[in-house]
C-alpha positions as CSV (number, residue, x, y, z in Angstrom):
1,X,-34.1,52.9,-26.4
2,X,-32.7,49.4,-27.2
3,X,-29.5,51.0,-28.6
4,X,-29.1,53.2,-25.5
5,X,-29.4,50.1,-23.3
6,X,-26.7,48.3,-25.3
7,X,-24.5,51.3,-25.1
8,X,-24.9,51.4,-21.3
9,X,-24.1,47.7,-21.0
10,X,-21.0,48.2,-23.2
11,X,-19.8,51.0,-20.9
12,X,-20.4,48.9,-17.8
13,X,-18.6,45.9,-19.2
14,X,-15.7,48.1,-20.4
15,X,-15.1,49.8,-17.1
16,X,-16.3,47.0,-14.8
17,X,-15.6,43.7,-16.6
18,X,-17.4,40.6,-15.4
19,X,-15.3,38.1,-13.4
20,X,-14.1,35.3,-15.6
21,X,-11.6,32.6,-14.6
22,X,-10.6,32.3,-18.2
23,X,-9.6,36.0,-18.4
24,X,-5.9,36.6,-19.0
25,X,-5.3,33.1,-20.4
26,X,-3.9,32.8,-23.9
27,X,-6.1,31.4,-26.6
28,X,-4.2,28.1,-26.8
29,X,-4.8,27.6,-23.0
30,X,-8.5,28.2,-23.5
31,X,-8.5,25.8,-26.4
32,X,-6.9,23.1,-24.2
33,X,-9.4,23.7,-21.4
34,X,-12.3,23.4,-23.9
35,X,-10.8,20.1,-25.3
36,X,-10.3,18.8,-21.8
37,X,-13.9,19.5,-20.9
38,X,-15.1,18.0,-24.2
39,X,-13.2,14.8,-23.3
40,X,-14.5,15.0,-19.7
41,X,-10.9,14.4,-18.4
42,X,-11.9,15.6,-14.9
43,X,-13.9,12.4,-14.6
44,X,-11.0,10.1,-15.6
45,X,-9.9,7.7,-12.9
46,X,-6.2,8.6,-13.4
47,X,-6.9,12.3,-12.7
48,X,-8.7,11.3,-9.5
49,X,-5.7,9.2,-8.5
50,X,-3.3,12.1,-9.1
51,X,-5.4,14.3,-6.9
52,X,-6.1,11.6,-4.3
53,X,-9.9,12.1,-4.7
54,X,-12.2,9.7,-2.9
55,X,-15.9,9.5,-2.5
56,X,-17.3,9.8,1.0
57,X,-20.4,10.6,3.0
58,X,-20.1,14.3,2.0
59,X,-19.3,13.7,-1.6
60,X,-16.0,13.8,-3.5
61,X,-12.9,15.1,-1.7
62,X,-9.1,14.9,-1.9
63,X,-7.3,13.1,0.9
64,X,-4.6,15.8,0.5
65,X,-5.2,18.5,3.1
66,X,-2.4,21.0,2.2
67,X,-4.0,23.9,0.3
68,X,-0.7,24.4,-1.6
69,X,-1.5,21.2,-3.5
70,X,-4.5,22.8,-5.2
71,X,-4.6,25.5,-7.9
72,X,-8.3,26.1,-7.8
73,X,-9.9,27.6,-4.6
74,X,-12.3,24.6,-4.5
75,X,-9.8,22.1,-6.0
76,X,-10.0,19.9,-2.9
77,X,-13.6,19.0,-3.8
78,X,-13.9,20.0,-7.5
79,X,-11.8,17.9,-10.0
80,X,-13.0,19.9,-13.0
81,X,-12.1,23.3,-11.5
82,X,-8.7,21.9,-10.5
83,X,-8.1,20.5,-14.0
84,X,-8.9,23.8,-15.7
85,X,-6.8,25.7,-13.2
86,X,-3.9,23.3,-13.8
87,X,-4.0,23.8,-17.6
88,X,-4.1,27.6,-17.3
89,X,-1.2,27.5,-14.8
90,X,1.0,25.8,-17.3
91,X,1.0,29.1,-19.2
92,X,2.1,31.3,-16.3
93,X,5.4,33.2,-16.8
94,X,8.2,31.8,-14.7
95,X,8.9,33.6,-11.4
96,X,12.2,33.7,-9.7
97,X,12.4,31.6,-6.4
98,X,9.3,29.5,-7.2
99,X,8.7,26.3,-9.1
100,X,6.8,26.8,-12.3
101,X,3.5,24.7,-12.4
102,X,5.0,22.5,-15.2
103,X,7.7,21.5,-12.7
104,X,5.7,21.7,-9.5
105,X,3.0,19.4,-10.9
106,X,5.2,17.3,-13.2
107,X,2.9,14.2,-13.0
108,X,-0.2,16.2,-13.9
109,X,1.7,17.9,-16.8
110,X,3.0,14.5,-18.2
111,X,-0.6,13.0,-18.2
112,X,-2.3,16.1,-19.6
113,X,0.4,16.5,-22.3
114,X,-0.4,13.0,-23.5
115,X,-4.2,13.4,-23.2
116,X,-4.4,16.8,-25.0
117,X,-1.3,16.5,-27.2
118,X,0.0,19.7,-25.7
119,X,2.6,21.6,-27.8
120,X,5.5,22.3,-25.4
121,X,6.8,25.1,-27.7
122,X,3.6,27.1,-26.7
123,X,4.5,27.1,-23.0
124,X,6.8,29.5,-21.2
125,X,8.5,26.5,-19.6
126,X,8.2,23.4,-21.8
127,X,9.8,20.9,-19.5
128,X,11.0,20.5,-15.9
129,X,14.8,20.5,-16.1
130,X,15.2,20.1,-12.4
131,X,13.2,16.9,-12.3
132,X,15.1,15.6,-15.3
133,X,18.4,16.3,-13.5
134,X,17.1,14.5,-10.4
135,X,16.1,11.4,-12.4
136,X,19.6,11.4,-14.1
137,X,21.1,11.2,-10.6
138,X,18.7,8.6,-9.3
139,X,18.7,6.4,-12.5
140,X,15.4,4.7,-11.5
141,X,14.8,1.2,-12.8
142,X,12.1,-0.5,-10.7
143,X,10.4,-0.4,-7.3
144,X,10.4,-2.6,-4.1
145,X,8.0,-2.6,-1.3
146,X,9.7,-2.7,2.1
147,X,8.1,-4.0,5.4
148,X,10.0,-3.4,8.6
149,X,8.2,-5.7,11.1
150,X,6.3,-4.3,14.0
151,X,8.1,-3.0,17.0
152,X,5.6,-2.8,19.8
153,X,7.7,-0.6,22.1
154,X,7.7,2.1,19.4
155,X,4.3,3.9,19.3
156,X,4.6,4.8,15.6
157,X,5.6,1.2,14.6
158,X,3.2,-1.0,16.6
159,X,1.7,-2.3,13.3
160,X,4.9,-2.4,11.4
161,X,5.6,0.1,8.6
162,X,5.7,0.1,4.8
163,X,7.9,2.2,2.5
164,X,9.1,2.0,-1.1
165,X,12.6,1.9,-2.5
166,X,13.6,2.9,-6.0
167,X,16.0,0.4,-7.4
168,X,18.8,2.1,-9.4
169,X,20.5,1.0,-12.6
170,X,23.4,-0.2,-10.5
171,X,21.1,-2.5,-8.5
172,X,23.1,-1.5,-5.4
173,X,21.0,-1.2,-2.2
174,X,23.4,1.4,-0.8
175,X,22.5,3.6,-3.8
176,X,18.7,3.1,-3.6
177,X,16.3,5.8,-2.4
178,X,13.6,5.2,0.1
179,X,10.2,6.8,-0.3
180,X,8.6,7.1,3.1
181,X,5.3,8.5,4.3
182,X,5.0,9.1,8.1
183,X,3.5,11.3,10.7
184,X,5.6,14.1,12.1
185,X,5.5,13.6,15.9
186,X,7.8,13.7,18.9
187,X,5.3,11.7,21.1
188,X,6.8,8.6,22.6
189,X,3.9,7.4,24.8
190,X,2.2,4.7,22.8
191,X,-1.4,5.3,24.0
192,X,-1.1,9.0,23.4
193,X,0.2,8.4,19.9
194,X,-2.7,6.0,19.2
195,X,-5.4,8.4,20.4
196,X,-4.0,11.4,18.6
197,X,-3.5,9.3,15.5
198,X,-7.1,8.1,15.6
199,X,-8.4,11.7,15.2
200,X,-5.9,13.1,12.7
201,X,-3.9,15.3,15.0
202,X,-0.7,14.7,13.1
203,X,0.5,15.8,9.7
204,X,2.0,13.2,7.4
205,X,4.6,14.0,4.7
206,X,6.4,12.0,2.0
207,X,10.1,12.0,2.0
208,X,12.9,10.6,-0.2
209,X,15.9,9.4,1.8
210,X,18.9,7.1,1.2
211,X,17.8,3.6,1.8
212,X,21.0,2.6,3.7
213,X,20.0,5.1,6.4
214,X,16.6,3.5,6.8
215,X,18.2,0.1,6.9
216,X,20.5,1.2,9.7
217,X,17.6,2.8,11.6
218,X,15.3,-0.3,11.5
219,X,17.9,-3.1,11.6
220,X,20.4,-1.8,14.2
221,X,18.4,0.6,16.4
222,X,14.8,-0.5,16.2
223,X,15.4,-4.3,16.6
224,X,13.2,-4.8,13.5
225,X,13.6,-7.5,10.8
226,X,13.1,-6.2,7.3
227,X,11.2,-7.9,4.5
228,X,11.8,-6.6,1.0
229,X,9.3,-7.3,-1.8
230,X,10.6,-6.4,-5.2
231,X,7.7,-5.3,-7.5
232,X,7.5,-6.1,-11.2
233,X,7.4,-2.4,-12.2
234,X,9.2,-1.4,-15.4
235,X,11.2,1.7,-15.9
236,X,8.3,3.8,-17.3
237,X,6.0,2.9,-14.4
238,X,8.7,3.7,-11.9
239,X,9.3,7.1,-13.6
240,X,5.5,7.9,-13.4
241,X,5.6,7.0,-9.7
242,X,8.5,9.3,-9.0
243,X,6.8,12.2,-10.9
244,X,4.0,12.0,-8.4
245,X,6.3,11.8,-5.4
246,X,8.1,14.9,-6.7
247,X,4.9,16.9,-6.8
248,X,4.1,15.8,-3.3
249,X,7.3,17.3,-1.9
250,X,6.5,19.4,1.3
251,X,2.8,18.6,0.9
252,X,1.0,17.3,3.9
253,X,-2.1,15.1,4.6
254,X,-3.7,14.7,7.9
255,X,-2.4,11.4,9.3
256,X,-4.9,8.9,10.6
257,X,-3.8,5.8,12.5
258,X,-6.2,3.3,10.9
259,X,-6.9,4.5,7.3
260,X,-4.9,7.5,5.9
261,X,-1.6,6.1,7.2
262,X,1.8,5.2,5.8
263,X,0.5,2.1,4.0
264,X,-2.6,3.6,2.4
265,X,-0.9,6.7,1.0
266,X,1.7,4.5,-0.7
267,X,-1.0,2.8,-2.7
268,X,-1.8,6.0,-4.6
269,X,1.9,6.0,-5.8
270,X,1.5,2.4,-7.1
271,X,-1.8,3.4,-8.8
272,X,-0.1,6.4,-10.5
273,X,2.8,4.2,-11.6
274,X,0.5,1.5,-13.1
275,X,-3.0,3.0,-13.7
276,X,-4.7,-0.4,-14.3
277,X,-4.1,-1.4,-10.6
278,X,-6.6,0.7,-8.6
279,X,-5.3,-0.8,-5.4
280,X,-6.3,2.1,-3.3
281,X,-10.0,1.2,-4.0
282,X,-9.5,-2.4,-2.9
283,X,-8.9,-1.5,0.8
284,X,-11.4,-1.7,3.6
285,X,-12.3,1.1,6.0
286,X,-9.1,0.7,7.8
287,X,-5.6,-0.2,6.5
288,X,-3.0,-2.2,8.4
289,X,0.5,-2.2,6.9
290,X,0.5,-6.0,6.5
291,X,-2.8,-5.7,4.6
292,X,-1.1,-3.6,2.0
293,X,1.5,-6.3,1.5
294,X,-1.2,-8.8,1.0
295,X,-3.2,-6.7,-1.5
296,X,-0.1,-6.0,-3.5
297,X,0.7,-9.7,-3.6
298,X,-2.9,-10.4,-4.6
299,X,-2.6,-8.1,-7.5
300,X,0.4,-10.1,-8.8
301,X,3.1,-7.5,-8.2
302,X,5.4,-9.7,-6.0
303,X,7.6,-12.4,-7.4
304,X,10.2,-12.9,-4.6
305,X,11.1,-11.8,-1.1
306,X,14.4,-10.8,0.6
307,X,14.9,-11.2,4.3
308,X,17.1,-8.9,6.3
309,X,17.4,-9.9,10.0
310,X,17.9,-7.2,12.6
311,X,21.0,-7.0,14.8
312,X,18.8,-8.3,17.7
313,X,17.8,-11.3,15.6
314,X,21.4,-12.0,14.7
315,X,22.6,-11.9,18.4
316,X,19.8,-14.2,19.5
317,X,20.5,-16.7,16.7
318,X,24.2,-16.9,17.3
319,X,23.6,-17.1,21.1
320,X,21.3,-20.1,20.4
321,X,24.3,-22.0,19.0
322,X,26.2,-21.7,22.3
323,X,25.9,-22.8,25.9
324,X,25.0,-20.2,28.6
325,X,28.6,-20.3,29.9
326,X,29.7,-19.1,26.5
327,X,27.2,-16.2,26.7
328,X,29.0,-15.0,29.8
329,X,32.3,-15.0,27.9
330,X,30.9,-13.1,24.9
331,X,29.3,-10.5,27.2
332,X,32.5,-10.0,29.1
333,X,34.5,-9.4,25.9
334,X,31.9,-7.0,24.4
335,X,31.8,-5.0,27.7
336,X,35.5,-4.8,28.0
337,X,35.6,-7.0,31.2
338,X,37.7,-9.6,29.5
339,X,40.4,-9.4,26.9
340,X,39.5,-11.3,23.7
341,X,42.8,-13.3,23.8
342,X,41.7,-14.9,27.1
343,X,39.0,-16.9,25.2
344,X,41.8,-18.9,23.6
345,X,42.7,-20.4,26.9
346,X,39.1,-21.6,27.6
347,X,38.3,-25.3,27.8
348,X,36.0,-25.2,24.8
349,X,36.3,-26.3,21.2
350,X,37.9,-24.2,18.5
351,X,34.5,-23.7,16.9
352,X,32.9,-22.6,20.1
353,X,35.7,-20.0,20.6
354,X,35.1,-18.7,17.1
355,X,31.3,-18.4,17.5
356,X,31.8,-16.8,21.0
357,X,33.9,-14.2,19.4
358,X,31.4,-13.6,16.6
359,X,28.7,-13.2,19.2
360,X,30.8,-10.7,21.1
361,X,31.4,-8.7,17.9
362,X,27.7,-8.6,17.0
363,X,26.7,-7.5,20.5
364,X,29.4,-4.9,20.6
365,X,28.1,-3.4,17.4
366,X,24.6,-3.3,18.9
367,X,25.9,-1.5,22.0
368,X,27.5,1.1,19.7
369,X,24.4,1.7,17.6
370,X,22.5,2.2,20.9
371,X,25.2,4.7,22.0
372,X,26.0,2.7,25.1
373,X,29.7,2.9,24.4
374,X,32.0,5.7,23.3
375,X,33.4,5.5,19.7
376,X,37.0,5.2,20.7
377,X,36.4,2.4,23.2
378,X,34.2,0.7,20.6
379,X,36.9,0.8,18.0
380,X,39.6,-0.5,20.4
381,X,37.4,-3.5,21.5
382,X,36.2,-4.1,18.0
383,X,39.7,-4.3,16.5
384,X,40.9,-6.6,19.3
385,X,38.0,-8.9,18.8
386,X,38.6,-9.0,15.1
387,X,42.3,-9.8,15.6
388,X,41.5,-12.7,18.0
389,X,38.7,-14.0,15.7
390,X,41.1,-14.1,12.7
391,X,43.3,-16.6,14.5
392,X,40.4,-19.1,14.8
393,X,39.7,-19.7,11.2
394,X,36.4,-20.7,9.6
395,X,33.7,-22.5,11.6
396,X,32.1,-25.8,10.5
397,X,28.7,-24.1,10.3
398,X,28.0,-20.7,8.7
399,X,26.0,-19.3,11.6
400,X,25.3,-16.1,9.7
401,X,22.9,-18.0,7.4
402,X,20.0,-17.1,9.8
403,X,16.9,-19.1,9.1
404,X,14.0,-17.0,7.8
405,X,11.3,-16.2,10.2
406,X,7.8,-16.8,8.8
407,X,6.9,-14.3,6.1
408,X,4.5,-11.5,7.4
409,X,2.3,-11.8,4.4
410,X,1.7,-15.5,5.2
411,X,0.1,-14.8,8.6
412,X,-3.5,-14.4,9.5
413,X,-5.6,-11.5,8.3
414,X,-6.2,-8.6,10.7
415,X,-10.0,-8.6,11.0
416,X,-11.5,-11.3,13.3
417,X,-15.1,-12.4,13.7
418,X,-15.8,-14.9,16.6
419,X,-19.0,-17.0,16.9
420,X,-19.2,-18.7,20.3
421,X,-21.3,-20.0,23.1
422,X,-20.7,-20.6,26.8
423,X,-22.0,-20.7,30.4
424,X,-21.8,-18.0,33.0
425,X,-23.3,-18.5,36.5
426,X,-25.4,-21.5,35.2
427,X,-26.8,-19.3,32.4
428,X,-26.2,-20.4,28.8
429,X,-25.3,-17.6,26.3
430,X,-24.4,-17.1,22.6
431,X,-21.6,-14.7,21.9
432,X,-20.7,-12.6,18.9
433,X,-17.3,-10.8,18.9
434,X,-15.8,-8.6,16.3
435,X,-12.2,-7.2,16.3
436,X,-11.1,-4.9,13.4
437,X,-7.4,-5.0,14.4
438,X,-5.2,-6.8,14.6
439,X,-3.5,-9.6,16.7
440,X,-4.0,-11.3,20.1
441,X,-1.6,-13.2,22.3
442,X,-3.1,-16.6,21.4
443,X,-3.7,-16.0,17.7
444,X,-1.5,-18.0,15.3
445,X,1.9,-16.3,15.7
446,X,3.1,-17.0,12.2
447,X,4.4,-13.7,10.8
448,X,3.8,-11.9,14.1
449,X,6.2,-11.1,17.0
450,X,6.0,-13.5,20.0
451,X,4.3,-12.2,23.1
452,X,2.6,-9.3,21.3
453,X,-1.0,-8.2,21.4
454,X,-2.5,-5.2,19.6
455,X,-6.2,-5.0,19.7
456,X,-8.4,-2.0,18.8
457,X,-12.2,-1.9,18.9
458,X,-12.8,-5.5,20.2
459,X,-16.6,-5.6,20.7
460,X,-18.5,-8.5,22.5
461,X,-22.2,-9.0,22.4
462,X,-23.9,-11.8,24.3
463,X,-27.5,-13.2,24.1
464,X,-28.9,-15.1,27.1
465,X,-31.9,-17.3,25.9
466,X,-33.2,-17.8,29.4
467,X,-33.5,-14.1,30.0
468,X,-34.3,-13.3,26.3
469,X,-31.7,-10.6,26.7
470,X,-29.0,-9.2,24.4
471,X,-26.3,-7.2,26.1
472,X,-23.0,-5.5,25.4
473,X,-20.5,-7.6,27.3
474,X,-17.3,-5.6,26.6
475,X,-15.8,-2.9,24.3
476,X,-12.1,-2.7,24.3
477,X,-11.0,0.6,22.8
478,X,-7.3,-0.3,23.2
479,X,-5.8,-3.6,24.5
480,X,-2.1,-3.7,24.0
481,X,0.3,-6.2,25.6
482,X,4.1,-6.5,25.1
483,X,5.5,-9.6,26.8
484,X,9.2,-9.6,25.7
485,X,11.5,-12.0,27.5
486,X,14.7,-10.7,29.1
487,X,18.0,-12.4,28.6
488,X,21.7,-11.6,29.3
489,X,21.9,-9.5,26.1
490,X,18.6,-7.6,26.1
491,X,16.5,-6.5,29.0
492,X,13.2,-5.0,27.8
493,X,10.3,-4.0,30.0
494,X,7.1,-5.9,29.4
495,X,4.0,-3.7,29.6
496,X,0.3,-3.5,28.9
497,X,-2.4,-0.9,28.5
498,X,-6.1,-1.6,28.3
499,X,-9.0,0.8,28.2
500,X,-12.7,0.4,27.4
501,X,-16.0,-0.8,28.7
502,X,-16.6,-3.9,30.7
503,X,-19.2,-5.6,33.0
504,X,-18.5,-5.7,36.8
505,X,-20.5,-7.0,39.7
506,X,-21.6,-4.4,42.2
507,X,-22.9,-4.6,45.7
508,X,-26.5,-5.2,44.5
509,X,-25.3,-8.5,43.1
510,X,-25.8,-7.5,39.5
511,X,-23.5,-6.6,36.7
512,X,-23.1,-3.0,35.5
513,X,-21.1,-1.5,32.8
514,X,-18.0,0.5,33.9
515,X,-15.2,2.3,32.1
516,X,-11.8,0.7,32.8
517,X,-8.3,2.1,32.4
518,X,-5.7,-0.6,33.2
519,X,-1.9,0.0,32.6
520,X,0.9,-2.2,33.9
521,X,4.5,-3.1,33.6
522,X,7.0,-5.8,34.6
523,X,9.3,-8.5,33.4
524,X,9.2,-11.7,31.3
525,X,11.5,-14.6,31.0
526,X,11.7,-17.5,28.6
527,X,11.9,-21.0,30.1
528,X,12.5,-24.0,28.0
529,X,10.5,-26.0,27.4
530,X,7.6,-24.4,29.3
531,X,7.3,-21.1,27.5
532,X,7.3,-17.4,28.6
533,X,6.7,-16.5,32.2
534,X,5.7,-12.9,33.1
535,X,4.8,-10.8,36.1
536,X,3.5,-7.2,36.1
537,X,2.5,-4.6,38.6
538,X,-0.8,-3.0,37.6
539,X,-3.1,-0.1,38.4
540,X,-6.8,-0.1,37.5
541,X,-9.3,2.7,37.4
542,X,-13.1,2.0,37.1
543,X,-15.7,4.7,36.5
544,X,-19.4,4.0,36.7
545,X,-22.6,5.3,38.1
546,X,-23.5,2.1,39.9
547,X,-20.6,2.5,42.3
548,X,-21.1,4.4,45.6
549,X,-18.3,6.8,44.9
550,X,-18.8,6.6,41.1
551,X,-15.1,5.5,40.8
552,X,-12.6,3.0,42.1
553,X,-8.8,3.2,41.9
554,X,-6.7,0.2,42.7
555,X,-3.4,-1.5,42.4
556,X,-2.2,-5.0,42.2
557,X,-0.3,-7.6,40.1
558,X,-0.7,-10.3,37.5
559,X,1.4,-13.3,36.6
560,X,1.1,-15.7,33.7
561,X,2.5,-18.3,31.4
562,X,2.2,-18.5,27.6
563,X,3.2,-21.8,26.2
564,X,3.0,-23.5,22.8
565,X,1.9,-27.1,23.3
566,X,2.4,-27.7,19.6
567,X,2.8,-25.7,16.4
568,X,-1.0,-25.2,16.3
569,X,-1.9,-25.0,20.0
570,X,-1.2,-22.1,22.3
571,X,-2.1,-21.9,26.0
572,X,-2.2,-18.9,28.4
573,X,-2.6,-19.4,32.1
574,X,-2.8,-16.2,34.2
575,X,-3.9,-14.8,37.6
576,X,-4.6,-11.2,38.6
577,X,-5.5,-9.5,41.8
578,X,-6.4,-5.8,42.2
579,X,-7.3,-4.1,45.5
580,X,-9.2,-0.9,45.1
581,X,-8.3,1.3,48.0
582,X,-9.5,4.7,46.7
583,X,-13.1,5.4,45.9
584,X,-15.3,2.3,46.0
585,X,-13.4,-0.1,48.3
586,X,-13.3,-3.7,47.1
587,X,-11.1,-6.5,45.8
588,X,-11.1,-8.2,42.4
589,X,-9.4,-11.6,41.7
590,X,-9.3,-13.5,38.4
591,X,-7.8,-16.8,37.4
592,X,-7.9,-17.5,33.7
593,X,-7.1,-20.4,31.3
594,X,-7.2,-19.7,27.6
595,X,-6.3,-21.9,24.6
596,X,-6.3,-21.4,20.9
597,X,-6.2,-24.2,18.3
598,X,-5.2,-23.1,14.8
599,X,-7.2,-24.9,12.1
600,X,-6.0,-23.0,9.0
601,X,-4.2,-19.7,8.5
602,X,-7.5,-17.8,8.9
603,X,-9.6,-20.0,11.2
604,X,-9.1,-21.3,14.8
605,X,-11.0,-22.6,17.8
606,X,-10.7,-20.8,21.1
607,X,-11.5,-22.0,24.6
608,X,-11.4,-20.2,27.9
609,X,-12.5,-20.8,31.5
610,X,-12.2,-18.3,34.3
611,X,-12.9,-18.0,38.0
612,X,-13.4,-14.5,39.4
613,X,-14.3,-12.9,42.7
614,X,-15.6,-9.3,42.8
615,X,-16.4,-8.1,46.3
616,X,-18.2,-11.2,47.8
617,X,-19.5,-12.5,44.5
618,X,-17.9,-15.6,42.9
619,X,-18.4,-16.4,39.3
620,X,-17.3,-19.2,36.9
621,X,-17.4,-18.9,33.2
622,X,-16.5,-21.1,30.3
623,X,-16.8,-20.4,26.5
624,X,-15.9,-21.9,23.2
625,X,-15.6,-19.9,20.0
626,X,-14.8,-20.2,16.3
627,X,-12.6,-17.5,15.0
628,X,-12.6,-16.3,11.4
629,X,-9.9,-13.9,10.2
630,X,-10.5,-11.9,7.1
């Protein structure tokens, strides 16, 4: 009976073989799989880095979302299954029109070959000739981290951006390659980009592009200064990094504005290049581009910096060397309203004439990059300006040696905790405020654009001892302000958008929480020595159950002045009036004085006093707070 049972089992197994993921693999592949499991390679940190595995609430998972990146069905969550599937895939026969796994996953193959001492002669494809040819063309030597500064009027660049460049054996920037990770989007409305980016509605891809193209895009078109941070990577580390970029070609990850963004994903490349770093594990829950610069610097990878001013910065600096009447001449020449030779007859010094021509040339180039002038007209004016300029000789001052702006990595950190106290309607309160990102108008401006504010998740709690009451005072989901002064050369629109929860007085004389959406736009001008004046037209929507109509929609205006009383003291004086004519009719007026005194790079004292009128209720409030940036 026992023999009959064995015979039946044999027949079943012969005609209906049991499923085995090892079936069909050559003996050498199975030997390598067994050795890899014996060495527990799937638990090695480097394997997790190559697959972008991170531990989360629901266990281990890869941050790569493209299923084409995985060879095992459960490879996104199972590093052992993915490692075994990878080894077996190396033994697949080549197929025309597709990359063989040895070439498709060149970084995995290079590491496993070293760990398991794989004999290439046993593989159908022992090496990736395409990758070798590509490296021969690129001739990689080392890596640099690039930071185009923030451009608040570009939704994808409000926090700045980071990318890598591969320095070639020739050391020529024009021959360098840029490694960029970015979201694929056509959205141009800042708030929409932020909201969709928060919830991962975009796909992000790595790309390798000529660096000179990115330089032109950021410097000439996007008004953005560029800071280059050469890293002390050697040739071998650079090659490992490129191997990983090669296997990420056409592979997407869901793009998240605050964590899985351009900066965070680049850190995996650095960790692959130098396995001892583990930089990706050193980041907080959210990642701001400037934070990555700081953590790279903290890990000793940066020895020097290179500053590349934008076309806008160059125009502003050269203009600062001249009087306003000379600005008019430069503009007229750049726009074709005045012949360049006419400047020679002006009653100004030879040096002023030369600098005026230089300013006209720089501004003309800016107009061309912005496509505000046709190519032939540009060339005609450009050549005439160069001819006139050549007759004026050298200036006494090299005005192209533009002073460096403060380095972004030397500015304050992006998280801010505020501990304060104040008085509101004769009631004393303690205040706790936390802001995860990233810069306010009155924060120390070192390393940040003037007149910019980008705040997400600013949360304010207040405790009133006399009432023994803790309350949520405000929660700003988004609070973005761009106050950019206009001048004869550039005429930007200043704008704002704020949305979140705030307290407002109602007809019962008590405060109630409402949801607020407050966009606005207008103009700003710089006045020396007072500071930046601005004025905006605004609309405001309030939603709340305590209002009669449950909503109030209004319009109005705001004006303000931002001034620097000293290098460490900034003051903001503003007034705002909104009339709500739809829904719950009422008027809101606010006058506000704010000041911030910088103590150190990451500490400051803030003071504010306000007077508001909501409906018939007046209220005066004053508060003092200690800000800690981390």
